[in-house]
Steps between C-alpha positions, in 0.01 A plus 500: 500500500171465681494581871237301673286623783653238731848630425403854587342387824807295597738786429289743696479268798874434483569874493275559802664215693848634425409855601326373815802285588740795461265725693484253786880454494563871542234519768671220691833683471343813646341296780831330597744778416710246308589508134607136501230289667567172327840387360347493156442877521877557465709183537835684504393750765333227709818294499718797599249599768514149647880524529474842663239367743737223603771759560256703710415191707866420557576861596206498744634177652839666557324796662314266736821316579672828584224572750576169673874571488455848639285374791765241593792739465318778690431266789861382493628859501273580798633200698857585414438851626383355830810279513716804444330678788551191723869476415547872560336465844716197581813688402401791721456263794843339439667842495322583824594164656872561428499775767723372783296687759195276461415250774398139454141606551531764229640249259225253591245768410673554164499124447121499539463774245737327262301175545188686394675619185624146438146361520371780277761423235422131514133582439596727209719229353195267502257753352235364266321665211125523458486143368681341794830461317819593684675796338858391574473124449595482134315211336448345846237760583240277658680471836696749716847558346662570843465247779664441839703179488572253776796711617271798547644687202309656216583346165378553146316199352374664181685480169706744300249532214270795443169520318514669161215645296482589130422870534555587136570327171876509551524544881480225760535665840582345840227619733629346824818490704586189693569519872857383464591811301333729755570357844803283435718705265731800488535751217797499267796679641390443862860479609634312802358393834695401811370261763656383826499131584216377725742339744723804555591563862732801457417869469604559141263731313525615140427808295436461130597341275558777249610471139844642425565363150226325300757416229719298741555136405361381835188718487200270494664228710383361832727559801500290818696654786603279796672621814771319694592599854814363663567693818566857395556396141180572301488429129243442231493315170305572181362195321750278687804698389804609700438648847502879518548693827180658625465833679176655615384789283695390197366512146532171317548505123324208330582590142254744351334571832585562860347442842592662833509274808500602864498311829680188619425160343505162667670203344273350234289810438407547132378767269363458147512764232339425165284625214149584619347219292716245689434622851137409543235696312180385668354811659295292745813322629666841537210628712489179704865540597446863588200417720695224676787744566262763636337248733833370635616683818843665476704397806860494382722694257488195271120519502524869406742427218273226365202732514686783328618271220151362451354847472770606250438193284124543526519862401710421191268216397185709550652772283560243228147356539348848484699581183391170348130560571525852360662359186220244457242771571653723230484208256129454575443874455677487164267224388196703605631791295555270205138382530387864480700543179360176357146616591556823311636317197219245518233772515648672197515167319139428589386832356690422178342153479152637561545768235625245249206270562260793479646603165448148374143417610333805656240698309533842340159637599498784247564263215260237641213748542544618145500146373193421718302781341618395154400134559163616628439703183620202288257266679211740451588539132512123456160466668344772286647349189351163589159659551524671159603179325227309677241732339619440141241292307351527142159431647511851648492643145232276351 
């Protein structure tokens, strides 16, 4: 078979082009630090690297979302801490106000302090985040969740929903608490609250109620006590039942709990005893009633009894409100701790993803440098071979 000069030239040029292409490819790998620059370099590795990159992007998005969640929860926890301090201060004032030696002026001074706490708490309830959204409004976070209605009472106008964020692939976390669950709720197991009727004119005061038997059939019921006075005959009924003789200082068994009454009632006086969640849970209403009682002069024994009952009820409700806020605060703290755990897991996962992607497409410099030198030698050999072939001619020997 005769090999023509053209064939030798074409093969030599092809060999040079191939060696130059491989030399440039390895040089580009060294310049970028990547083994797979184009999908055609390693289709299988490129496909797997793309899937890993998508996982990295999703994991990064979860990490960014956790930052947002942590900011919101941290601010919520801070506000709840301030609410706890306010409730503690209010409770201290109520205990101080219950001292019978205080004058009307003293109580008026305490009322001013309690009003300041009331206004502070209202401001905390309408706290906004850095974007102007109200923390405790639920989905209705564009307007204040707590407003003063036409009757002069603070009411919650937000909703019961809470914002949730996808903080991990399998975890969707509530990052808010609505105002109803903070300022208008009591914790589970809050027990009972007693409250005297607004129209009472007698001097009956109460102590308690206290739980005697949580397993009793009537435990959990609502009890309405009404007094009847006919001359020297004083009786009371429970939920409209049969009249029972009343004596000052007696302990009344209500089935599962008891309450001690003292003083002399007037005909028509009432007293309600019920589960805390049925006896008014709005902390602002509780403070409003306490402020009104502190501002009202005490001129008669009946006034003193009404004041004492109001302070007793207020103290019990503030205790429940404080326990509730602490429970919510603990829940927020638990979520912050969970975010820390998820961050740790996410960081470990990110390291694993990065290592996997590196194994797929990153360059082994030792191997690449060796190949680079080899390709350089191959290119030089191809060039020298071409020069040698180019000089082959019979005319050189004639």
